[in-house]
C-alpha positions in Angstrom: 189.0 -50.2 122.2 192.8 -49.4 121.8 194.2 -50.2 118.5 197.4 -52.2 118.0 200.2 -52.6 115.6 201.0 -55.9 113.7 204.2 -56.0 115.7 202.1 -56.4 118.6 200.6 -59.3 117.6 203.6 -61.3 117.3 204.2 -60.9 113.3 207.6 -62.0 112.0 210.2 -59.0 112.6 212.9 -57.9 109.6 216.0 -60.2 110.0 218.9 -58.8 111.6 221.7 -57.8 109.0 224.4 -59.8 108.7 227.9 -58.9 110.0 230.6 -57.6 107.9 232.9 -60.8 106.9 236.2 -60.4 108.4 239.0 -60.7 106.2 240.2 -64.2 105.7 243.3 -65.6 106.4 245.6 -67.6 103.9 246.3 -71.1 104.7 249.6 -72.2 106.1 252.0 -71.9 103.2 249.5 -69.5 100.9 249.7 -65.9 100.5 247.1 -64.7 98.4 248.3 -61.1 98.5 251.8 -61.9 97.7 253.3 -58.7 95.9 255.4 -59.5 92.7 259.3 -59.2 93.3 259.9 -57.2 90.1 259.2 -53.8 91.5 261.1 -54.0 94.5 264.2 -55.4 92.4 263.5 -52.9 89.7 264.1 -50.1 92.4 267.4 -52.1 93.9 268.4 -51.8 90.6 267.9 -48.3 90.0 269.7 -47.6 92.9 272.8 -49.2 91.8 272.8 -47.3 88.7 272.4 -43.9 90.7 275.5 -45.1 92.6 277.3 -45.5 89.5 276.5 -42.1 88.2 277.7 -40.4 91.2 280.9 -38.4 91.4 283.6 -40.4 93.0 284.1 -38.0 95.9 280.1 -38.2 96.9 280.2 -42.4 97.0 280.9 -44.3 99.9 284.0 -46.7 98.5 285.0 -47.7 95.6 282.5 -47.5 92.3 281.7 -51.2 92.5 281.7 -51.9 95.8 277.9 -50.8 96.9 276.5 -52.0 93.6 278.0 -55.0 94.1 276.8 -55.8 97.6 273.4 -54.6 96.8 273.4 -57.0 93.7 274.6 -59.9 95.9 272.0 -59.3 98.4 269.2 -58.8 95.8 270.2 -62.2 94.1 270.0 -64.0 97.6 266.6 -62.6 98.3 265.0 -63.4 94.5 266.7 -66.8 95.1 265.2 -67.7 98.6 261.3 -66.2 97.4 261.2 -65.8 93.6 257.9 -64.7 92.2 255.9 -63.2 94.8 256.9 -61.9 98.0 255.2 -64.3 100.5 257.7 -66.5 102.4 258.1 -65.2 106.0 261.5 -66.3 106.7 264.0 -64.5 109.6 267.2 -65.3 107.5 265.2 -63.2 104.2 264.2 -61.0 106.5 267.7 -60.3 107.9 269.1 -60.1 104.1 266.1 -57.4 103.4 267.1 -55.2 106.2 270.6 -55.4 105.5 269.9 -54.2 101.9 267.6 -51.5 103.0 270.2 -50.5 105.3 273.2 -50.3 103.0 271.0 -48.2 100.9 269.9 -45.7 103.3 273.7 -45.4 104.7 274.9 -44.9 101.3 272.2 -42.4 100.6 272.8 -40.0 104.0 276.8 -40.2 103.4 276.5 -39.0 99.9 274.3 -36.3 101.1 276.6 -35.4 104.0 279.4 -35.7 101.5 277.4 -33.2 98.8 276.6 -30.6 101.7 280.5 -30.6 102.6 281.4 -29.9 99.0 278.9 -27.0 99.1 280.3 -25.7 101.9 284.2 -25.9 101.3 283.8 -25.7 97.5 284.0 -29.3 95.9 285.0 -30.2 92.5 281.2 -30.1 91.3 280.6 -26.8 93.0 282.2 -24.9 90.1 279.6 -26.0 87.3 276.1 -25.2 87.6 275.5 -28.0 85.3 277.8 -30.5 87.5 276.2 -29.5 90.4 272.6 -29.9 89.4 273.5 -33.3 88.0 275.2 -34.4 91.4 272.5 -33.2 93.6 269.7 -34.7 91.2 271.4 -38.0 91.7 271.7 -37.8 95.4 268.3 -36.7 95.9 266.8 -39.5 93.6 269.2 -42.1 95.6 267.4 -40.6 99.1 263.7 -41.1 97.7 264.6 -44.8 96.3 266.1 -45.8 99.7 263.7 -44.6 101.7 261.1 -45.9 99.7 262.4 -49.2 100.2 263.0 -48.4 103.9 259.3 -47.6 104.2 258.3 -50.8 101.9 260.2 -53.2 104.4 259.6 -51.9 107.5 255.8 -51.1 107.5 253.8 -54.0 109.3 256.5 -56.4 109.4 257.5 -56.2 105.7 256.1 -57.4 102.7 256.0 -61.1 103.4 254.0 -60.3 106.5 251.8 -58.2 104.9 250.8 -61.0 102.6 249.4 -63.0 105.1 247.9 -60.5 107.7 247.5 -56.9 107.9 247.4 -55.3 111.4 244.2 -53.7 112.8 246.3 -50.5 113.3 249.1 -49.8 110.6 252.0 -48.2 111.2 251.8 -46.1 108.0 248.1 -45.2 107.3 247.2 -44.8 103.6 243.9 -43.2 102.3 242.6 -46.7 101.7 242.6 -47.3 105.4 241.6 -44.1 106.6 238.4 -44.1 104.6 236.2 -46.7 105.7 233.6 -45.6 102.5 236.3 -46.8 99.9 235.7 -50.5 101.5 239.2 -51.5 101.1 239.2 -54.4 103.3 241.4 -56.5 101.4 244.0 -53.8 100.0 247.4 -54.2 100.9 250.0 -51.3 100.2 252.4 -52.2 97.1 255.9 -50.9 96.4 254.2 -48.0 94.3 252.7 -47.0 97.1 255.6 -46.4 99.0 257.6 -45.0 96.3 255.0 -42.2 95.9 255.4 -41.5 99.6 259.1 -41.1 99.2 258.5 -39.0 96.5 255.8 -36.6 98.2 257.5 -36.4 101.3 260.7 -35.6 100.1 259.4 -32.8 98.2 256.3 -31.3 100.4 258.8 -32.1 103.6 255.8 -33.2 105.2 253.1 -36.0 105.1 250.7 -35.9 102.4 247.8 -38.4 102.2 250.0 -41.0 104.1 250.0 -40.5 108.0 253.0 -41.9 110.0 251.4 -43.7 113.2 254.2 -45.6 114.5 257.4 -43.7 116.3 259.6 -45.0 113.7 257.8 -44.1 110.6 257.5 -40.4 112.2 261.5 -40.4 112.6 262.3 -41.9 109.3 259.7 -39.5 107.6 261.3 -36.5 109.5 265.0 -37.5 108.7 264.0 -37.9 105.1 262.4 -34.6 105.1 265.6 -32.9 106.6 267.9 -34.7 104.0 265.7 -33.4 101.1 265.8 -30.1 102.5 269.3 -29.9 102.4 269.8 -31.1 99.0 267.5 -29.2 97.3 267.9 -25.8 99.4 271.7 -25.9 99.3 272.1 -27.2 95.5 269.9 -24.8 94.3 271.0 -21.8 96.2 274.5 -22.9 95.2 273.7 -23.1 91.3 272.0 -19.6 91.2 275.3 -18.3 92.9 277.4 -20.2 90.1 275.1 -18.9 87.4 275.0 -15.2 88.9 
């Protein structure tokens, strides 16, 4: 006589494990994950102040021009979507991209002018202190500009991220790469992009954030080259002046 197991007798089986709940989508007009506007606005104001601190020959246009344009675009964004960044609008998106474009062009222009002065001997290259100050301002401007560039372009911008995160990110943060962190509802904030801009400018390569989209790889490569030019040439020239 053969034995039998309880399962063979048609006993109750264990209930199946519940499927993980998908990330809830906000209702129309509601953005549950909207980021506060002030970190991004503070970064733009910092970029405006850095522009005012630059030597005249490193600045694109008169001293007041870029801060005025950047301030006007920033006020437009705040008026159109105050408080938290959640309103999806083609007009606001265009204004945001225009603001980031102005900041990026200004930073790259200042870098080119600084490199030209280092090669041909500009006014600020005769003093180590003046050179380090000018180089530091230009370098900080590139960090802020590229951090805002990543912030605006990643996954369609902050307003789009507030409503939905794509299955495949364009910039993959550790929270998105590590399932054990259980960060299904996690959203990158401006401070995450500022950290990305800072580490990419000092390590000259990705650290913990991986660029997956072609535009992200190009932007990070350009920022690394710009930072390498600034830090390498400025430090070499400053050492030469001190010697």
